[in-house]
C-alpha positions in Angstrom: -15.9 -7.6 -14.1 -12.3 -6.2 -14.4 -9.9 -6.2 -11.5 -10.3 -2.4 -11.2 -14.1 -2.6 -11.2 -13.9 -5.4 -8.6 -11.6 -3.2 -6.4 -14.1 -0.3 -6.5 -17.0 -2.6 -5.9 -15.3 -4.2 -2.9 -14.5 -0.8 -1.4 -18.1 0.3 -1.6 -19.3 -3.1 -0.2 -16.9 -2.7 2.7 -18.3 0.7 3.5 -21.8 -0.6 3.3 -21.0 -3.5 5.6 -19.3 -1.1 8.1 -22.4 1.1 8.1 -24.8 -1.8 8.6 -22.6 -3.2 11.3 -22.3 0.1 13.2 -26.1 0.7 13.0 -26.8 -2.9 14.2 -24.3 -2.4 17.0 -26.0 0.8 18.2 -29.5 -0.8 18.0 -28.3 -3.8 19.9 -26.6 -1.6 22.5 -29.7 0.4 23.1 -31.6 -2.8 24.0 -28.7 -4.2 26.1 -28.2 -1.2 28.4 -31.8 -0.4 29.5 -31.7 -2.9 32.3 -28.8 -1.3 34.2 -29.6 1.1 37.0 -27.8 2.4 40.1 -28.1 5.1 42.8 -25.9 7.3 44.9 -27.3 9.7 47.6 -30.2 11.7 46.2 -29.6 10.5 42.6 -31.6 7.3 42.3 -31.7 6.6 38.6 -28.2 6.3 37.3 -28.6 4.4 34.0 -27.6 4.6 30.4 -25.9 6.6 29.0 -24.4 7.1 32.5 -22.9 4.4 34.7 -21.7 4.2 38.3 -18.2 3.1 39.0 -18.3 -0.6 39.8 -21.3 -1.3 37.5 -21.0 -4.2 35.0 -19.1 -3.5 31.8 -22.3 -3.4 29.7 -23.8 -0.6 31.7 -23.5 3.0 30.4 -20.9 4.8 28.3 -17.3 4.5 29.7 -16.7 8.3 29.2 -19.8 9.1 31.3 -18.8 7.1 34.4 -20.0 8.6 37.7 -18.5 8.0 41.1 -20.1 8.0 44.5 -18.2 9.9 47.3 -19.8 10.6 50.7 -23.2 9.9 49.2 -22.6 12.5 46.5 -22.6 11.7 42.8 -19.6 13.1 41.0 -19.0 13.4 37.3 -15.3 13.5 36.4 -14.2 14.5 33.0 -11.1 13.5 31.1 -9.4 16.8 32.1 -10.0 16.0 35.8 -12.7 18.6 36.2 -15.2 17.4 38.8 -18.9 18.2 39.0 -21.6 17.3 41.6 -24.6 15.6 39.9 -27.7 16.9 41.4 -30.3 15.1 39.3 -30.8 13.1 36.1 -33.9 13.2 34.0 -34.0 10.4 31.5 -37.4 11.5 30.2 -36.1 14.9 29.2 -32.6 13.6 28.6 -31.1 16.2 31.0 -28.6 16.2 33.8 -28.0 19.0 36.4 -24.4 19.5 37.6 -22.4 22.0 39.6 -18.7 22.6 39.8 -17.3 21.0 43.0 -15.2 24.1 43.9 -18.2 26.3 43.5 -21.0 24.1 45.0 -19.8 23.9 48.6 -20.4 27.6 49.4 -16.8 28.5 49.7 -15.0 31.2 47.7 -13.0 29.6 44.9 -12.3 29.4 41.3 -13.8 26.9 38.9 -12.2 23.5 39.2 -10.0 24.0 36.1 -8.0 27.1 35.2 -9.0 26.6 31.5 -12.4 26.4 30.0 -13.2 22.8 29.1 -16.7 21.9 30.1 -19.3 19.3 29.0 -22.7 20.7 27.7 -25.8 19.2 26.3 -27.3 21.2 23.5 -31.0 21.6 22.9 -30.1 21.8 19.2 -27.2 23.1 17.2 -28.8 26.4 16.1 -29.7 27.6 19.6 -27.3 29.3 21.9 -25.3 26.9 24.0 -26.3 28.5 27.3 -27.7 31.9 27.9 -24.8 33.2 30.0 -21.3 32.6 31.1 -19.2 33.8 34.0 -15.7 34.7 32.9 -13.1 34.8 35.6 -10.3 37.3 34.9 -7.2 38.4 36.8 -6.3 42.1 36.5 -3.2 43.9 37.7 -5.1 47.1 38.4 -8.6 48.0 39.5 -11.3 48.0 36.8 -13.8 50.7 36.8 -16.6 49.0 34.9 -19.9 47.9 36.4 -19.9 44.9 34.1 -16.9 43.5 36.1 -17.8 42.1 39.5 -14.9 41.9 41.9 -14.3 38.7 43.9 -13.1 40.0 47.3 -12.0 36.6 48.7 -9.7 36.0 45.7 -8.3 39.5 45.3 -5.2 40.9 47.1 -2.8 43.8 46.7 -1.0 42.2 43.8 -4.0 41.0 41.8 -7.7 41.6 41.4 -10.0 38.8 40.4 -13.2 39.8 38.6 -16.2 38.0 37.2 -17.5 39.2 33.9 -21.0 37.9 32.8 -21.6 37.6 29.1 -25.1 36.9 27.9 -25.7 35.0 24.7 -23.0 35.7 22.2 -22.0 39.2 23.2 -18.7 40.3 24.8 -17.4 36.8 25.2 -14.0 37.1 23.5 -10.7 37.7 25.2 -9.9 40.5 22.8 -12.6 42.5 24.5 -10.8 42.4 27.9 -8.9 45.4 29.3 -5.2 45.3 28.6 -4.3 44.8 32.3 -6.4 41.6 32.5 -5.8 38.0 31.6 -8.3 35.3 31.2 -8.5 32.6 34.0 -11.6 30.4 33.2 -15.1 30.3 31.9 -18.1 28.6 33.5 -21.8 28.6 32.5 -24.1 30.4 34.9 -27.9 30.7 35.1 -29.0 34.3 35.8 -32.1 36.4 35.4 -31.4 38.9 32.6 -33.7 41.4 34.4 -31.0 41.8 37.0 -28.4 44.3 35.8 -24.9 44.2 37.2 -25.5 41.3 39.6 -23.4 41.3 42.8 -20.9 38.6 43.5 -23.3 37.1 46.1 -25.9 36.6 43.3 -23.2 35.0 41.1 -22.0 32.8 43.9 -25.5 31.4 44.6 -26.1 30.8 40.9 -22.8 29.0 40.5 -23.5 26.9 43.6 -26.9 25.9 42.0 -25.1 24.7 38.9 -26.6 24.3 35.4 -28.5 21.9 33.3 -27.2 19.9 30.3 -29.7 18.9 27.7 -29.7 16.6 24.7 -29.0 17.6 21.2 -32.0 16.9 18.9 -29.9 16.6 15.8 -28.2 13.5 17.4 -31.6 11.8 17.9 -32.1 10.5 14.4 -28.6 9.6 13.2 -26.2 6.8 14.0 -22.9 8.7 13.8 -20.7 8.2 16.9 -18.9 11.5 16.5 -19.0 14.7 14.6 -18.1 18.4 15.2 -20.1 21.5 15.6 -18.8 25.1 15.4 -20.5 28.3 16.5 -18.9 31.3 14.8 -20.2 33.9 17.1 -19.1 32.0 20.2 -15.5 31.5 19.0 -15.8 28.0 20.5 -14.7 24.6 19.3 -17.2 21.8 19.9 -16.7 18.0 19.9 -19.9 16.1 20.0 -20.2 12.5 20.9 -23.7 11.1 20.2 -25.0 8.3 22.4 -28.4 6.6 22.6 -30.8 8.1 25.2 -33.3 5.3 25.2 -34.9 6.0 21.8 -33.2 9.3 21.5 -29.6 10.5 21.3 -27.7 12.8 23.5 -24.3 14.6 23.3 -21.4 15.7 25.3 -20.0 19.1 24.3 -16.5 20.1 25.0 -15.9 23.8 24.5 -12.5 25.5 24.4 -12.3 29.2 24.9 -9.6 30.4 22.6 -7.4 33.3 23.9 -7.4 35.7 21.0 -7.8 34.4 17.4 -11.3 33.1 18.1 -13.2 32.3 14.9 -10.1 31.8 12.8 -8.6 29.2 15.1 -11.9 27.4 15.5 -12.4 27.5 11.7 -9.0 26.0 11.1 -9.4 23.3 13.7 -13.0 22.3 13.1 -14.5 23.5 9.8 -11.4 22.7 7.7 -11.2 19.0 8.8 -15.0 18.7 8.4 -14.9 20.1 4.9 -11.9 18.0 4.1 -13.5 14.8 5.4 -17.0 15.0 4.1 -16.6 17.2 1.0 -13.0 17.3 -0.3 -12.1 13.7 0.4 -15.0 12.2 -1.6 -14.2 14.7 -4.4 -10.5 13.7 -4.4 -11.4 10.0 -4.3 -13.8 10.5 -7.2 -11.2 12.4 -9.2 -8.7 9.6 -8.5 -11.0 7.0 -9.8 -11.8 9.0 -12.9 -8.0 9.5 -13.6 -7.3 5.9 -13.0 -10.1 4.9 -15.4 -8.9 7.3 -18.0 -5.3 5.9 -17.7 -6.8 2.4 -18.1 -8.7 3.5 -21.2 -5.5 5.1 -22.6 -3.5 2.0 -22.0 -6.2 -0.1 -23.7 -6.3 2.4 -26.5 -2.5 2.3 -27.1 -2.6 -1.5 -27.2 -5.5 -1.5 -29.7 -3.9 1.1 -31.9 -0.7 -1.0 -32.0 -2.6 -4.2 -32.8 -4.5 -2.5 -35.6 -1.4 -1.0 -37.2 0.5 -4.3 -37.1 -2.4 -6.7 -38.0 -0.8 -7.7 -41.3 1.8 -9.9 -39.6 0.1 -10.5 -36.3 -0.8 -14.0 -35.1 -4.5 -15.0 -34.8 -6.5 -12.8 -32.4 -8.9 -14.7 -30.1 -11.9 -13.4 -28.3 -12.2 -13.9 -24.6 -15.1 -16.3 -25.0 -12.9 -18.3 -27.3 -10.1 -18.4 -24.7 -12.6 -19.7 -22.2 -13.7 -22.4 -24.6 -10.3 -23.6 -25.6 -9.2 -23.8 -21.9 -12.5 -25.5 -20.8 -13.1 -22.6 -18.4 -9.5 -22.7 -17.1 -9.8 -26.1 -15.6 -6.2 -27.4 -16.2 -3.7 -25.0 -14.7 -0.1 -25.7 -15.7 1.6 -23.2 -13.4 1.9 -19.7 -12.0 4.3 -17.2 -13.5 5.3 -13.7 -12.5 2.7 -12.1 -14.8 -0.2 -14.5 -14.4 -1.4 -18.1 -14.6 -0.8 -20.6 -17.5 -3.5 -23.0 -18.5 -3.5 -26.0 -20.9 -5.9 -25.8 -23.8 -6.9 -27.5 -27.0 -7.9 -26.0 -30.3 -10.9 -27.3 -32.3 -8.3 -28.9 -34.6 -7.0 -31.0 -31.7 -3.7 -29.2 -31.3 -2.6 -28.6 -27.7 -1.8 -25.0 -26.6 -0.7 -23.2 -23.5 -2.6 -20.0 -22.6 -1.0 -17.4 -20.4 -3.6 -15.2 -18.7 -2.0 -11.9 -17.9 -2.8 -10.0 -14.7 -3.4 -6.4 -15.6 -1.8 -5.1 -12.4 1.5 -6.9 -13.2 1.7 -7.1 -17.0 1.5 -3.6 -18.5 0.3 -2.7 -21.9 4.0 -2.0 -23.0 5.0 -5.5 -21.9 2.0 -7.0 -23.7 3.0 -5.1 -26.9 6.6 -6.3 -26.4 5.6 -9.9 -26.2 3.2 -9.9 -29.1 5.4 -7.8 -31.4 8.6 -9.7 -30.6 7.6 -13.3 -30.6 4.7 -12.8 -33.1 7.2 -12.3 -36.0 9.7 -14.9 -35.0 9.8 -18.4 -36.5 12.7 -20.5 -35.3 12.9 -24.0 -34.1 14.5 -22.9 -30.8 12.1 -20.0 -30.1 8.7 -20.7 -28.7 5.9 -19.9 -31.2 3.1 -17.5 -30.4 0.0 -18.9 -32.0 -2.4 -16.2 -31.0 -3.4 -13.6 -28.4 -6.5 -12.1 -26.8 -7.0 -8.4 -26.0 -10.4 -7.3 -24.8 -10.2 -4.4 -22.4 -8.4 -5.6 -19.3 -8.6 -9.3 -20.5 -5.3 -10.2 -22.1 -3.9 -13.6 -23.0 -1.1 -15.1 -25.0 -1.6 -18.4 -26.8 1.6 -20.5 -27.3 2.4 -23.9 -28.6 2.2 -26.5 -25.8 5.5 -27.6 -24.3 4.8 -31.0 -22.7 8.2 -31.3 -20.9 8.0 -28.0 -19.1 10.9 -25.7 -18.4 14.6 -26.6 -18.3 14.9 -26.0 -14.5 12.7 -29.1 -13.9 15.4 -31.3 -15.4 18.7 -29.7 -14.4 17.7 -29.4 -10.7 16.4 -32.9 -10.1 16.4 -32.4 -6.3 13.9 -29.5 -6.7 11.4 -31.3 -8.9 10.3 -34.6 -10.4 11.8 -33.8 -13.8 13.8 -36.2 -15.9 17.6 -36.0 -15.5 19.5 -35.5 -18.7 22.6 -37.3 -20.0 25.7 -35.2 -20.7 25.2 -35.5 -24.4 21.6 -34.3 -24.0 22.7 -31.4 -21.9 25.1 -30.4 -24.6 22.3 -30.6 -27.2 20.0 -28.5 -25.1 22.8 -25.9 -24.6 23.5 -25.8 -28.3 19.8 -25.4 -29.2 19.3 -22.7 -26.6 22.4 -20.8 -28.0 21.0 -21.0 -31.5 17.7 -19.5 -30.4 19.4 -16.6 -28.6 21.8 -16.1 -31.5 18.8 -15.9 -33.9 17.2 -13.2 -31.7 20.4 -11.2 -31.9 21.4 -11.7 -35.5 18.7 -13.5 -37.4 16.0 -10.8 -37.6 15.7 -7.3 -39.1 16.5 -5.9 -35.7 18.5 -7.2 -32.8 16.2 -8.5 -30.1 17.5 -8.3 -26.5 15.8 -10.8 -24.3 17.0 -9.5 -20.9 15.7 -12.5 -18.9 17.6 -15.6 -20.0 17.3 -18.3 -17.3 16.3 -22.0 -17.1 12.7 -21.2 -16.2 12.3 -19.4 -19.6 13.8 -22.2 -21.7 10.9 -24.6 -22.5 11.2 -28.2 -23.9 8.9 -29.8 -26.4 8.0 -33.4 -26.7 11.4 -34.2 -28.1 13.2 -32.1 -25.5 14.1 -29.5 -28.1 14.8 -26.3 -26.2 12.8 -23.1 -27.0 13.5 -19.6 -25.6 10.3 -18.1 -24.2 8.9 -15.2 -22.2 9.6 -11.9 -24.0 7.9 -9.6 -21.6 11.1 -7.7 -20.9 12.5 -7.9 -24.4 13.7 -4.8 -26.3 14.4 -4.1 -29.9 17.7 -2.6 -31.1 17.1 -1.2 -34.6 20.1 -1.2 -37.0 19.9 2.5 -37.6 20.1 3.5 -34.0 23.3 3.4 -32.0 21.6 3.8 -28.6 18.4 2.5 -27.2 16.9 4.1 -24.1 16.3 1.7 -21.2 14.8 3.4 -18.1 14.3 0.3 -15.9 16.6 -2.6 -15.0 14.5 -5.8 -14.9 15.3 -9.4 -14.8 16.1 -12.1 -12.3 18.8 -11.7 -9.7 21.6 -14.3 -10.4 21.1 -13.9 -14.2 21.3 -10.1 -14.6 24.5 -8.8 -16.2 26.5 -6.3 -14.1 26.1 -3.5 -16.7 22.3 -3.6 -16.2 22.9 -2.6 -12.6 25.8 -0.1 -13.2 27.2 1.3 -16.4 30.7 1.1 -14.8 30.8 -2.5 -16.1 30.0 -1.5 -19.7 27.1 -0.6 -22.0 24.0 -2.6 -22.1 24.0 -4.8 -25.2 23.3 -8.3 -26.5 26.3 -9.2 -24.2 23.8 -8.9 -21.4 22.0 -12.0 -22.7 25.3 -13.7 -23.1 25.8 -13.3 -19.3 22.5 -14.9 -18.5 23.2 -17.8 -20.9 26.6 -18.3 -19.2 24.9 -18.6 -15.8 22.5 -21.2 -17.3 25.4 -23.2 -18.7 27.1 -23.4 -15.3 23.9 -24.5 -13.7 23.4 -27.2 -16.3 26.9 -28.4 -15.7 26.7 -28.3 -12.0 23.1 -29.6 -11.6 22.5 -27.0 -9.0 21.8 -23.3 -8.4 24.9 -21.2 -8.8 24.3 -19.7 -5.3 23.8 -22.6 -2.9 23.6 -21.5 0.7 23.3 -25.2 1.7 26.6 -26.3 0.2 28.6 -28.5 2.5 31.8 -26.4 2.1 31.8 -22.6 2.0 34.2 -22.7 -1.0 31.4 -24.3 -3.0 28.6 -21.9 -1.9 29.1 -19.9 -5.1 29.5 -22.6 -7.8 31.2 -20.5 -10.6 34.0 -19.4 -8.3 34.6 -23.0 -7.3 34.5 -24.3 -10.9 37.1 -21.7 -12.0 39.5 -22.7 -9.2 39.1 -26.4 -10.1 39.6 -25.9 -13.8 42.5 -23.5 -13.3 44.5 -25.9 -11.2 43.7 -28.9 -13.4 41.5 -30.6 -10.9 38.3 -32.5 -11.7 34.7 -31.3 -11.1 34.0 -34.1 -8.7 31.7 -35.9 -11.2 30.7 -39.4 -10.4 30.3 -42.4 -12.8 31.1 -40.4 -15.9 33.1 -41.4 -19.0 36.0 -39.3 -20.4 33.8 -37.9 -23.1 31.1 -36.9 -20.5 33.8 -35.3 -18.4 35.0 -33.3 -21.4 31.5 -32.1 -22.1 31.1 -30.9 -18.5 34.5 -29.1 -18.6 33.5 -27.5 -22.0 30.2 -26.2 -20.7 31.9 -24.8 -17.6 34.7 -23.1 -19.6 32.2 -21.5 -22.0 30.0 -20.5 -19.1 32.9 -18.7 -17.4 33.7 -16.9 -20.6 30.1 -15.7 -20.8 29.9 -14.4 -17.2 32.9 -12.1 -17.4 32.1 -9.0 -15.4 33.0 -6.5 -18.1 30.7 -6.8 -21.1 33.6 -6.2 -23.5 35.4 -9.4 -22.2 32.4 -11.6 -23.1 32.1 -13.3 -26.5 29.1 -12.6 -28.7 26.4 -15.3 -29.0 27.8 -16.1 -32.5 31.2 -16.8 -30.9 29.5 -18.8 -28.1 27.8 -20.9 -30.7 31.1 -21.6 -32.4 32.6 -22.7 -29.0 29.8 -25.1 -28.4 30.0 -26.6 -31.8 33.8 -26.8 -31.7 36.3 -28.9 -29.7 37.3 -28.3 -26.1 40.9 -28.3 -27.3 40.2 -25.0 -29.1 39.1 -23.3 -25.9 41.3 -21.2 -23.8 41.0 -20.7 -20.1 39.1 -17.5 -19.5 40.3 -14.8 -17.0 38.8 -15.2 -13.5 35.8 -13.0 -13.1 35.4 -11.0 -9.9 33.3 -13.2 -7.7 31.8 -12.3 -4.3 29.7 -15.1 -2.9 28.5 -13.0 0.0 26.8 -10.6 -2.2 25.4 -13.0 -4.7 21.7 -13.7 -4.5 19.6 -15.8 -6.9 16.1 -16.8 -7.7 14.2 -13.5 -7.0 12.9 -11.1 -9.6 13.6 -7.4 -9.3 12.4 -4.3 -11.1 14.5 -1.2 -10.4 12.8 1.9 -11.7 16.0 4.1 -11.9 15.5 7.6 -12.9 18.9 7.4 -14.7 18.5 6.1 -18.2 20.7 3.2 -19.3 22.0 3.5 -22.8 22.0 0.3 -24.8 24.9 0.4 -27.2 26.1 -2.1 -29.8 28.9 -2.2 -32.2 29.4 -4.3 -35.3 32.2 -6.2 -33.5 30.1 -6.8 -30.3 26.9 -7.9 -31.9 27.0 -8.3 -35.7 23.9 -8.6 -37.8 24.3 -11.8 -39.7 21.2 -12.0 -41.8 22.4 -15.2 -43.4 22.1 -17.2 -40.2 18.8 -18.7 -39.3 
């Protein structure tokens, strides 16, 4: 199973687990809450889904908490509206309530001045309640028998009327007279046979309250929340399902919208529902299809390239063969930026190193770079690619095995258990590495820019012969082209040439590899990272700056127990390194010149100019990848990087 398939599978597995967990939780909750029961006044059977304030935490739904005041049971909603609870029927899953302001026989308005009330539906397709009493305030008298005046609330400045709407007719604010404004809306139970009821009839009905009933559609599902919208009502509904013993009930919160009615409700309810349950799955499916197509395209591009270049390609291994030669990946050598490296053995007995590439980190382009670059190179100081594997998302590179690991293990002895080199051996390693890089620049049909020269990418064989490795970031520079497009700056901070960050320092060229090699030389000579935040003196925190000052004033490099020859080797490596890390690319020597410096005498070397150092801004040891939208132009001239085909 590929990483992408595993990701999709894990997503669906997570959703399934959440569904099972939610269902199990609801079932467990139904069994847990049946034992809770309280009473207040005439209401004797307060139990789940309701709870009485002070009941244990497991009793009832927290949003349906009732309070007991003066032996009267009160339901208080989140909007502070208060209702007297007259009775609860758990068999029928109903509750009878009355507005506190309307239930005491006094003349008053509903508790809240906006319509936000809880209802229980019988089911979604029925009317919510058969009638509503709409309180309106009018600046002038209304001559309409449908409007019943409320004498106790009216005065000379305003007239309060109650308008009763049955079913779904005449319930919108747009139907009100121009002189009237909406105050509130409250359900009322009236006999439809009574035309134009008096305010006394309305008052008695409001005092009696109304029943809330369960919603049948909630009974057989396990959703904790969903929305319902009634177009003809112009009402927004939020439904919270809860277990009613073996059934489910709901609380319905209705908002009477002032004017836009259906459109506002449609935007607030239908659009989110459509987006959540219809559009979101479609978008997610389209995303998966697009991602799968891109994956197929990447695989297709790689396969097309491998097919076109098969004449010079190294051996291609199948994935089962990779598993076999690595003994099921039992011996892990290390972990790199693009994947894990495992030790293996061919059937001929030869040892190999297999780098398994992580598809999310190592793109198809980088895979092609590595195979096409190192696959055609044969040089003693460049690691040899023996083969590769490419089967869908499974990709691997097979190299010759380097038993002594990477150079950083040996030049930073305090960081690892590697063997420390003598100064003569350090010089040999530096010389071999320079030959490998110079071959990349000048020894092939095209100039190969490595872009990631650092100690970790210089491997050592059983005789400690250095070999340049890791060509994932490499770029070709054909002879016939003056410029090569480079849209991303990649490498390791501390070894990246300044022109890779900003073209103000020059054009990107093979001089960029020279900069990285110069940093390696200085670290080899110093036996430490160039940026050392743990240095005992602040002046030594950035080693190249300290080295330059020491060499410029004729001081020593504070080396211990070294001979005169060894001291000269150290000074030589440092001077060449300082030449290589000049800030401006034009001031650096080519790798051919660097090789001449290493092979020549220190007496032939001149002191380089001092580069611009800033230890406070120098960071090392972390990899970056800057996807700049501005393209960097890679430029070479014959003087900067000559193509010397005779050198090998």
